[in-house]
N, C-alpha and C positions, 0 to 999 in steps of 0.2 A: 469525509476525511479533512477536506480543506477547512471547513468551519470549526472542527474540533481543534485543529492545529492553531488556527487564528485565535480561538478563545483561550487556548492553553498558553500561547506565547504572544500576547497582544503587542508587546514591544517590537516584535518582528513581523507584524501582520502584513506590511507592504511587501517584504521580501518573500514571504510565504505565498501571498496572493499572486505574485509574478510567476511562480513556478507551478503551483498546484492548480489544476483546472478541472472542470467537470469530466474531462476525458482522461481516463487512467493512462492510456497510451501516450498522450501528449504530456501528461505530468511526468511520466518516466523519461521521455526525451528531454524535457525541460530540466529535470533534476540532474541528468547527466551533463547538460550544458552549463550548469551552475555549481561546480564543485566547491565554490567558496561558501555555498549555503547548505548543500546536501551531500551526503556520501551515498553512492549507489552501490549496493552489494548484490552481485549477480553471479558469483562463482559457486560451483558445487559445494565447496567447503565453507561458504559464508554462513554465519549463524545470526539469526535475528536477535534483537534486544527488545525488551518491553518498550513500547512507544514507537517502534518502527512502523512505517507504512508498508504493507505487503501489497504487491502488485501482481495480478494475474492477467494473462492474455488469453483471449478466446482461441480455441483450436479451429473454430469455424471461420473466423474473420480476424486478421491481424490488427484491424483498427478498433476492435472491441475488447473490453477487459472488465476487470472488477478490482476493488481495493478494500482493504480493511486495516485495522490497527492491531498490532500484537499487544495483548494485555496480560498474558501469562505464558510462561514457557513450560513444556516444550512446544505447544502449538495452539494456544487459545487466542482467537481473534474476536473483535467486534466489527461487524460489517452492516452497512445499510443496503437497502434494495436487495434483500435476500430473504431466505426462509430457513426454517430448521433443517431443510434438506440441503442448504448451501448453494442454491441456484443464484445466478447473477442478475436475475430479473424478478426478484420477489417483492413482497409488499411491506417488509418490516426491517427492524434492526435486531440482529441476533448475535449472541455469543456462541461461537462455533469452535469445534476441534478441527484443526487442519494439519496436513502434512506440510511443514514449512521448510522443505528442502528445495532450493532453486532447481527448476526443471520438473518437479513433481506434478503429476496431473491428477485432476479430480473431475470426472465428467468431461465437460467441454472447456475446462480451464487449465492452463499450464502456468505454474508459478514462475514469474520472471525474476523476482528477487525483492529487495527491500530498499526503501528510501529512508535515510536517517538524517535528521536535522543535526548539523554540526554543533558540537558542544559550545563553540565560541558564540553561538547565537542564542543559547538557552539562558 
């Protein structure tokens, strides 16, 4: 996700690199701590936009998670380290249909919400 955002918005690569990390859970924390860069949407009535980063948390370990990018609504994402079954430890990059309601669960993943790059940075 980080590489995609840096390639899409090279003029903001430094700011993006400071917030998005290999850890989805740390990226979530960082995005909340930088409201000047990102808007975090985590309320039950929040709706994703195409281009939002979607963040899941493992129900087995709060320090683990998974991320993707919303590419079509109502619920199509592109995710790395996954499979067609939608697992968080797969071998490929897949386009998947997901329930994109904050709090929704699928297997061992619970949707935390979305990270949106502020319009002023695009």
